[in-house]
Backbone bond lengths (Angstrom), bond angles and torsions (degrees), N, CA, C in turn:
res aa  C-N    CA-C-N  psi(-1)  N-CA   C-N-CA  omega(-1)  CA-C   N-CA-C  phi
1 M - - - 1.521 - - 1.487 111.49 -
2 N 1.245 116.49 125.31 1.496 122.47 -177.43 1.507 110.37 -100.20
3 R 1.349 109.97 106.23 1.498 113.55 178.79 1.514 111.58 -96.55
4 R 1.244 113.62 134.19 1.496 117.52 -179.38 1.539 107.62 -109.70
5 S 1.272 116.12 117.78 1.451 115.96 -178.12 1.603 109.13 -86.38
6 E 1.284 115.63 147.83 1.453 120.71 -179.78 1.517 107.36 -108.81
7 Y 1.292 115.41 136.32 1.425 121.48 -175.99 1.550 105.84 -133.45
8 S 1.304 111.72 131.08 1.516 115.70 177.71 1.543 106.98 -134.93
9 K 1.276 115.67 150.55 1.409 120.67 178.96 1.536 106.80 -136.42
10 R 1.400 111.33 127.37 1.487 116.52 -175.89 1.483 110.63 -127.83
11 A 1.206 117.79 154.03 1.524 125.69 174.22 1.451 109.26 -127.46
12 E 1.281 122.87 133.37 1.420 127.81 170.34 1.594 107.50 -115.05
13 M 1.379 110.50 130.64 1.499 114.82 -179.51 1.466 109.97 -124.69
14 N 1.318 118.76 130.60 1.378 123.90 168.77 1.477 112.30 -118.83
15 M 1.303 118.24 134.04 1.443 123.39 -179.30 1.534 109.51 -118.48
16 R 1.350 113.15 148.86 1.419 117.47 172.57 1.514 107.52 -131.98
17 F 1.268 112.73 120.08 1.429 120.21 177.50 1.558 113.44 -103.48
18 S 1.351 116.01 139.13 1.429 121.63 -179.83 1.543 107.47 -151.43
19 D 1.366 111.29 168.46 1.453 118.81 175.64 1.493 111.78 -59.91
20 F 1.273 118.32 145.52 1.490 120.42 174.93 1.471 109.23 -62.83
21 E 1.293 117.12 137.44 1.446 123.29 -176.31 1.475 108.49 -110.77
22 M 1.392 113.15 152.63 1.468 120.77 170.98 1.502 108.49 -118.82
23 P 1.303 119.45 121.19 1.446 125.59 -2.90 1.552 111.15 -73.34
24 P 1.360 116.84 164.68 1.453 116.78 -176.80 1.507 111.55 -73.45
25 M 1.199 115.67 69.37 1.542 121.55 179.31 1.515 107.42 -153.06
26 Q 1.278 113.82 172.93 1.462 117.26 175.36 1.465 111.92 -106.26
27 D 1.293 118.68 -134.80 1.486 121.39 -173.57 1.494 111.55 -82.02
28 V 1.430 118.55 -27.30 1.392 121.84 177.90 1.443 111.07 -139.99
29 L 1.335 117.88 141.53 1.474 125.36 172.70 1.503 107.93 -114.56
30 I 1.327 117.14 121.97 1.521 119.01 172.08 1.492 107.41 -95.42
31 V 1.352 116.85 126.34 1.412 122.89 179.42 1.513 110.81 -112.98
32 G 1.324 111.32 117.30 1.582 118.90 179.75 1.479 110.38 -72.21
33 R 1.355 116.84 154.75 1.391 125.66 179.49 1.578 116.35 -50.88
34 R 1.297 116.87 -35.76 1.448 122.03 177.06 1.534 114.25 -115.68
35 A 1.324 116.68 32.89 1.481 124.54 -175.36 1.553 102.98 -70.59
36 P 1.344 114.65 153.31 1.416 123.56 176.14 1.544 111.79 -57.65
37 I 1.344 122.22 -30.75 1.468 123.37 172.21 1.479 107.42 -116.73
38 G 1.306 118.90 140.85 1.451 121.91 179.58 1.502 109.79 -99.28
39 P 1.342 117.39 -174.27 1.483 117.74 -179.43 1.530 115.73 -67.95
40 E 1.287 118.52 -23.14 1.530 114.36 178.20 1.476 106.44 -82.09
41 A 1.276 126.16 -35.17 1.426 124.91 173.80 1.510 111.84 -62.17
42 A 1.369 117.16 -41.33 1.457 120.21 175.89 1.516 110.89 -65.22
43 R 1.357 117.99 -36.02 1.429 119.00 175.44 1.526 116.06 -63.20
44 R 1.385 112.85 -39.82 1.460 117.50 -179.76 1.558 108.42 -66.71
45 M 1.298 115.53 -39.43 1.492 122.72 177.99 1.484 110.92 -57.01
46 V 1.276 118.30 -57.69 1.443 118.64 -176.39 1.505 114.06 -73.50
47 D 1.344 117.00 -24.27 1.429 116.89 175.41 1.576 112.06 -68.31
48 I 1.268 113.07 -37.07 1.507 119.39 -176.53 1.595 106.01 -76.86
49 L 1.227 118.91 -46.84 1.502 122.45 -174.36 1.554 116.67 -81.42
50 S 1.318 113.95 -35.70 1.491 118.82 -179.51 1.556 109.55 -146.42
51 P 1.365 116.28 74.47 1.416 119.00 -175.80 1.601 113.32 -60.55
52 E 1.320 113.60 137.48 1.455 121.52 173.29 1.584 109.25 71.64
53 Q 1.305 121.72 11.16 1.467 118.29 -175.48 1.583 108.49 -105.30
54 Y 1.288 122.22 -15.28 1.387 124.51 176.77 1.516 117.50 -127.77
55 I 1.281 116.05 157.59 1.511 118.69 174.24 1.512 105.21 -119.90
56 I 1.355 114.50 152.76 1.475 120.47 173.75 1.555 104.65 -109.92
57 E 1.320 112.77 123.93 1.454 119.48 178.33 1.471 109.46 -115.99
58 K 1.338 120.77 110.81 1.441 123.21 175.22 1.506 108.22 -74.41
59 I 1.412 111.73 142.47 1.441 117.47 -169.80 1.488 111.82 -123.29
60 D 1.252 120.99 137.97 1.470 125.76 179.64 1.645 103.78 -90.76
61 H 1.335 116.93 87.15 1.432 125.20 -171.15 1.492 109.83 -142.97
62 P 1.265 122.82 144.23 1.431 124.23 -179.98 1.526 117.45 -60.82
63 I 1.339 118.10 -33.81 1.425 121.63 177.84 1.484 116.78 -118.27
64 I 1.235 117.69 -18.34 1.527 121.88 -174.16 1.522 108.19 -107.88
65 E 1.357 118.54 126.88 1.396 120.90 -174.97 1.640 109.78 -96.34
66 A 1.354 114.56 -34.60 1.383 113.58 -175.77 1.533 110.65 -159.82
67 L 1.262 117.75 157.29 1.513 126.91 172.55 1.504 109.85 -120.54
68 V 1.335 113.43 135.60 1.448 121.10 172.58 1.430 105.57 -107.50
69 I 1.326 117.11 120.53 1.456 122.53 -168.44 1.565 112.19 -125.10
70 R 1.287 115.93 128.10 1.492 118.58 177.41 1.570 107.19 -62.94
71 R 1.384 113.01 129.99 1.375 116.70 -177.40 1.590 118.90 -60.05
72 T 1.368 115.07 -26.03 1.390 118.31 -176.44 1.534 108.96 -69.62
73 L 1.305 119.40 -24.52 1.419 119.03 175.28 1.525 115.85 -62.89
74 L 1.379 110.29 -34.81 1.418 117.36 179.29 1.518 116.74 -71.17
75 K 1.349 115.26 -7.72 1.403 121.21 172.29 1.494 112.76 -83.47
76 M 1.313 115.47 -18.29 1.442 125.10 -175.83 1.501 114.36 -97.13
77 L 1.375 115.33 -35.00 1.468 123.30 178.63 1.523 112.01 -136.00
78 P 1.313 115.24 145.45 1.479 118.30 177.00 1.659 107.75 -61.28
79 K 1.352 112.20 140.91 1.505 118.60 -174.10 1.450 110.25 -54.98
80 E 1.345 123.20 -43.94 1.385 127.66 -175.55 1.572 108.62 -58.33
81 K 1.288 116.16 -51.75 1.402 123.26 179.13 1.460 115.18 -60.79
82 L 1.361 120.91 -42.31 1.351 125.68 176.46 1.467 111.79 -62.98
83 I 1.355 121.52 -53.77 1.379 130.26 177.79 1.575 110.20 -51.63
84 S 1.305 114.47 -48.07 1.496 119.08 -177.25 1.629 108.97 -58.60
85 I 1.331 116.21 -45.33 1.409 122.20 -176.86 1.581 111.79 -68.06
86 I 1.332 114.85 -36.67 1.474 123.54 179.78 1.613 105.81 -68.13
87 L 1.297 117.68 -46.10 1.428 121.15 178.43 1.534 112.15 -61.89
88 E 1.363 114.57 -45.89 1.393 117.01 -176.84 1.508 113.58 -57.70
89 E 1.343 116.57 -48.40 1.451 125.65 -179.25 1.461 112.14 -75.52
90 G 1.412 115.60 -47.65 1.480 118.92 -176.32 1.465 115.16 -65.80
91 S 1.400 120.87 -35.15 1.405 119.95 -175.09 1.547 112.29 -71.49
92 T 1.347 119.90 -10.99 1.432 121.41 172.99 1.603 111.70 -74.51
93 L 1.329 113.97 -22.12 1.538 120.74 -178.00 1.463 110.59 -101.48
94 A 1.318 119.23 -36.62 1.439 125.68 -171.58 1.546 113.44 -73.55
95 D 1.413 114.41 149.12 1.400 118.46 159.44 1.494 105.83 -127.69
96 E 1.412 115.60 -178.02 1.421 116.09 -175.66 1.540 118.02 -62.02
97 Q 1.408 117.09 -21.02 1.485 120.45 -178.40 1.454 107.69 -93.59
98 A 1.293 125.05 -0.84 1.476 127.79 -170.30 1.473 113.97 -76.13
99 I 1.342 114.29 143.08 1.426 123.21 162.95 1.513 104.37 -130.47
100 I 1.361 118.10 107.49 1.352 122.93 -174.01 1.541 109.84 -118.86
101 K 1.297 113.41 133.25 1.453 118.02 179.57 1.512 108.93 -100.75
102 A 1.185 121.18 140.56 1.471 127.23 -174.54 1.554 111.22 -127.82
103 Q 1.352 114.05 136.56 1.442 116.22 171.80 1.491 105.19 -101.29
104 V 1.360 113.18 134.17 1.480 119.43 -176.79 1.511 109.20 -123.91
105 N 1.265 116.09 115.68 1.504 123.21 179.84 1.555 105.33 -103.04
106 I 1.245 121.03 119.26 1.464 128.30 173.36 1.526 107.16 -110.72
107 V 1.301 114.57 131.47 1.481 120.35 177.18 1.493 106.73 -122.13
108 L 1.249 120.43 114.68 1.490 123.47 179.05 1.524 106.94 -96.63
109 K 1.344 115.22 130.94 1.363 120.62 178.33 1.585 108.29 -114.65
110 V 1.300 115.68 127.86 1.409 124.54 -176.65 1.487 110.12 -119.96
111 S 1.258 117.32 130.79 1.477 124.10 173.02 1.513 109.60 -128.52
112 R 1.345 117.20 132.31 1.515 119.85 -178.09 1.550 102.50 -136.00
113 S 1.343 106.71 145.28 1.571 117.06 171.53 1.464 104.07 -107.84
114 L 1.287 113.31 140.58 1.488 120.63 177.77 1.504 111.17 -123.90
115 E 1.225 115.04 137.18 1.538 119.77 172.75 1.452 111.36 -77.33
116 L 1.284 115.16 129.17 1.528 118.24 178.97 1.547 112.47 -108.52
């Protein structure tokens, strides 16, 4: 019996275009332990381009050295919780040489009952 196997290879690509931002990053920058720029270079970059808008958080992690986080995100979520989620998801993509930018969208839902 002659079996012929079928093989196919596909690629799907999605692109997101937006205006160039200053600094050229999103809400979070994940900096690998052996990335071309380290936490101090990232600090200088964001301090020059967007003073007081980001914090640099050094991380005790096998492959990630630091996170650069937009301060406004920390008004919406506690820092520890936000960092935990970023590390959980980002560490699946990052390696020691990585510099990964991440867009983080947080939607808070508030519901209140009022006595009339």
